[in-house]
C-alpha positions in Angstrom: 12.3 -13.3 5.1 10.2 -15.2 7.5 6.4 -15.3 7.9 4.9 -12.0 9.2 3.0 -14.4 11.4 5.8 -16.7 12.4 6.7 -14.8 15.9 4.4 -12.7 18.4 5.5 -10.0 20.8 2.1 -9.0 21.9 3.9 -8.5 25.6 6.0 -5.4 24.3 2.8 -3.2 22.6 1.3 -0.3 24.7 -1.7 0.7 22.9 -2.7 4.2 23.6 -6.0 5.8 23.3 -5.4 9.3 23.9 -1.8 9.8 22.7 -1.1 11.9 19.4 1.3 11.4 16.6 2.3 15.0 17.6 2.7 14.3 21.5 4.5 11.7 20.5 7.5 13.5 18.7 7.5 15.9 21.3 8.8 12.7 23.3 10.9 11.7 21.3 13.4 14.4 21.9 12.6 16.2 19.0 14.1 13.5 16.8 10.7 12.8 14.7 10.3 16.1 13.5 13.4 16.5 11.5 12.5 13.5 9.4 11.1 13.9 6.0 8.6 11.4 5.3 10.0 8.1 3.0 9.1 8.8 -1.0 6.6 6.8 -2.1 8.1 4.9 -5.6 5.1 2.2 -6.4 1.5 1.4 -5.7 -0.1 -1.5 -6.9 -3.9 -1.4 -6.5 -6.0 -4.8 -6.9 -9.4 -4.4 -8.0 -12.1 -7.0 -8.7 -14.6 -6.2 -11.0 -17.8 -8.5 -11.6 -19.5 -8.1 -14.9 -23.1 -8.2 -15.7 -22.6 -11.8 -16.8 -21.3 -12.7 -13.4 -18.1 -13.4 -14.4 -15.1 -12.0 -11.8 -11.8 -10.6 -13.0 -8.9 -9.5 -11.1 -7.2 -6.4 -12.2 -3.7 -5.1 -11.2 -2.7 -1.5 -11.4 0.5 -0.6 -10.6 1.8 3.2 -10.5 5.3 3.6 -10.6 7.8 7.0 -10.1 11.2 7.3 -10.1 14.2 9.5 -11.1 13.9 7.8 -14.6 10.2 5.6 -14.8 6.7 7.7 -14.4 3.8 5.7 -15.3 1.2 2.6 -14.7 1.5 -1.1 -15.5 -1.8 -2.9 -16.1 -2.3 -7.1 -15.7 -5.2 -9.0 -14.9 -5.7 -12.3 -12.8 -2.8 -14.8 -12.1 -1.0 -14.0 -15.6 2.7 -12.6 -14.6 3.2 -10.8 -17.9 2.2 -7.0 -17.9 -0.1 -6.6 -20.7 -0.1 -3.0 -20.4 3.0 -0.6 -19.3 3.3 3.0 -20.0 6.2 5.4 -19.2 5.7 9.0 -19.7 9.4 9.9 -18.7 10.8 7.5 -21.6 12.5 9.5 -24.6 11.2 6.9 -26.8 7.6 7.2 -25.9 6.1 10.1 -24.4 2.4 9.4 -25.2 0.5 10.3 -22.6 -3.4 9.8 -24.4 -4.4 6.7 -26.4 -5.8 3.5 -26.1 -4.4 -0.3 -26.3 -6.1 -3.2 -26.7 -5.0 -6.8 -25.4 -6.1 -10.3 -24.6 -5.5 -12.2 -21.4 -7.0 -16.0 -21.0 -9.5 -15.5 -23.6 -10.9 -12.2 -22.3 -10.7 -9.3 -24.3 -9.3 -5.8 -22.8 -9.4 -2.3 -24.2 -7.3 0.2 -22.0 -8.2 4.2 -22.7 -6.2 6.4 -21.0 -5.2 10.6 -20.7 -2.5 11.2 -18.4 -1.8 14.5 -20.3 -2.9 16.8 -17.8 -2.1 14.6 -14.5 -1.3 16.2 -11.4 0.9 14.4 -9.0 1.3 15.0 -5.1 3.8 13.6 -3.2 3.0 9.9 -4.4 3.4 7.4 -7.3 -0.1 7.8 -8.5 -1.9 11.0 -9.8 -4.2 13.0 -7.7 -6.1 14.4 -10.2 -6.3 16.0 -14.1 -6.5 12.1 -15.7 -8.5 9.0 -16.6 -7.7 5.1 -17.0 -10.6 3.5 -18.3 -10.2 -0.3 -18.8 -13.3 -2.3 -20.5 -13.4 -5.8 -20.1 -15.3 -8.1 -23.0 -16.8 -5.0 -24.0 -18.4 -3.9 -21.0 -16.5 -1.0 -18.4 -15.0 -3.4 -15.7 -13.0 -0.4 -13.8 -12.4 3.4 -14.5 -9.6 5.7 -12.3 -9.7 9.3 -11.8 -12.3 11.6 -13.9 -15.8 10.1 -14.1 -16.7 12.8 -16.7 -14.5 10.8 -19.4 -17.0 7.6 -19.3 -19.3 10.0 -21.2 -17.2 11.4 -23.5 -14.7 8.4 -24.3 -17.3 5.0 -23.9 -21.1 6.7 -23.7 -23.6 4.5 -22.9 -21.1 1.9 -21.8 -22.5 -0.3 -18.9 -20.5 -0.4 -15.8 -19.5 -3.5 -14.0 -19.4 -3.8 -9.9 -15.5 -3.3 -8.7 -13.9 -2.8 -5.6 -10.5 -2.0 -4.1 -9.4 -5.4 -2.4 -5.8 -4.7 -1.7 -3.3 -2.2 -1.9 0.3 -2.4 -2.0 2.9 0.7 -1.2 6.9 0.8 -1.8 9.1 3.3 0.1 12.7 4.1 0.2 14.2 6.5 2.3 14.3 6.8 6.3 11.7 5.4 8.9 8.8 7.7 8.7 6.3 6.5 6.1 3.4 8.1 5.7 0.1 6.9 3.7 -3.5 7.0 3.9 -6.0 4.1 3.2 -10.0 3.4 3.4 -10.4 0.4 5.2 -14.4 -0.2 3.9 -16.4 1.1 0.9 -18.5 3.1 3.1 -15.8 4.1 5.7 -13.3 7.1 5.7 -10.2 7.9 4.5 -7.7 7.8 7.3 -3.9 9.2 7.5 -1.6 6.4 8.4 1.9 7.1 9.5 4.6 4.9 10.8 7.9 5.8 12.2 10.4 4.0 14.2 12.3 6.5 16.5 15.2 6.0 18.9 18.2 5.4 16.7 20.1 8.7 17.5 18.1 10.4 20.5 19.9 8.5 23.7 17.2 5.7 24.0 18.0 2.4 24.7 16.3 0.8 21.8 14.8 1.9 18.8 10.5 2.0 18.7 7.8 1.5 16.5 4.8 3.3 16.8 1.6 3.3 14.6 -0.7 6.2 14.0 -4.0 6.6 12.4 -5.4 9.8 12.2 -2.9 11.2 14.9 -3.7 8.6 17.4 -1.4 5.9 18.4 -2.6 2.6 18.2 0.4 0.6 18.7 3.9 1.5 20.2 6.4 -1.3 20.4 9.5 -0.7 22.5 12.6 -3.2 22.0 12.3 -3.2 18.6 15.2 -5.1 17.9 13.8 -7.9 19.7 10.4 -7.7 18.9 11.2 -7.4 15.4 7.8 -9.3 14.2 4.5 -9.0 15.8 1.0 -8.3 15.1 -2.2 -6.5 17.0 -5.2 -6.3 16.5 -6.9 -2.4 16.2 -10.4 -1.2 15.4 -11.2 1.1 12.5 -14.5 2.3 11.4 -16.0 -0.6 13.9 -14.0 -2.9 11.6 -11.4 -5.6 13.1 -7.9 -5.0 11.0 -5.0 -6.7 11.8 -1.8 -5.1 11.9 1.1 -7.0 11.5 4.7 -6.0 11.2 8.5 -7.5 10.0 11.3 -5.3 10.4 13.5 -8.2 10.5 15.8 -7.0 7.9 16.7 -3.5 9.2 18.6 -5.1 12.1 19.7 -8.4 10.7 20.2 -8.2 7.0 21.8 -4.7 7.2 23.9 -5.5 3.9 26.4 -2.8 4.0 25.4 -1.5 6.9 27.9 -0.9 10.4 27.6 -4.2 11.7 25.6 -7.2 12.5 23.0 -8.1 15.4 20.6 -6.1 17.1 23.5 -3.4 19.0 24.6 -2.2 15.5 21.1 0.4 14.8 19.8 0.2 11.8 20.7 -1.4 8.4 19.5 -1.1 4.8 17.1 -3.9 4.5 13.1 -4.0 4.3 10.4 -3.7 6.5 6.9 -4.8 5.9 4.2 -4.0 7.6 0.3 -5.6 6.4 -2.9 -3.7 7.8 -5.8 -6.3 6.8 -9.5 -6.4 7.6 -11.0 -9.5 9.1 -14.4 -10.7 9.3 -15.6 -10.7 12.9 -16.3 -14.5 12.7 -12.7 -15.4 11.4 -10.3 -15.3 14.2 -7.2 -16.5 11.8 -4.8 -14.5 10.2 -4.4 -14.7 6.5 -1.6 -13.1 4.4 -2.0 -10.4 2.0 -1.3 -13.2 -1.0 -4.4 -15.0 0.2 -6.7 -12.0 -0.3 -7.7 -13.3 -4.1 -9.1 -16.5 -2.5 -11.4 -15.3 0.0 -14.1 -14.2 -2.2 -16.7 -15.1 -0.1 -15.9 -11.9 2.0 -15.0 -8.5 1.2 -12.1 -7.5 3.0 -8.8 -5.3 2.7 -5.6 -5.0 2.8 -2.9 -2.4 3.1 0.8 -4.1 2.5 3.9 -1.5 3.3 7.2 -2.3 2.0 9.7 -0.4 3.4 13.2 0.6 2.6 15.6 2.2 5.0 18.1 3.6 2.7 
């Protein structure tokens, strides 16, 4: 798949400040209301933690959920090896509470976890009833879930400063994707809805719309021709670069019914990227470069959308 910023189609974008998602569904000849949101199969959260010594570490926490697997994976830095893996659906290993110590690049880690009472919503990560604590060189580098567990499991531990710098979500299903995102530490959590309509409703071509809190922030017509592009939107006073690449929906259809723009949706993967941008930064950066921009507090949300 080519880069997200390799092709621009800003002339095809219409930004609406008054149209809501519910209204947009209504004018889509009732196709969108019949769609069930796609299933979130995996979420990878990337955190940066700063210890009292000033040392900085990047910790990756991945939650997975499928018919065969449910659990989490943890690694750190650029090490591709998964240092911690837990599958609570495994017949051989169903231990949902415990701890594990490991070392990566001379840094000592220890994970304390309890997923025995975890409650899940429609996504891959639990919403309540759990905790995951990650010690980094004997300092509490990251905690997820129930904060009260810190006092029970590691009382008196110094809590390092940590923040979420990127979030990567994988979806599978139709062309309706719903999630939530907080674009800054002090901002609100927003509902994000991405939907593509027009395949079978009599329209001449599919249309892409992106809604935040039930407001359409972009609408891209003739999507099979404007399959890549970008637009700057504003959320909580922040500039957010929104980039999309749906090329493989139309031109990498696999076992689809044909080739080219006239064949409808294929079975390929689309990519959507939301990335906050410093007001002085006029350039577009891809998600994989977030780690290198340590001088700015930025956040990116990357969505991989499979059409099956």
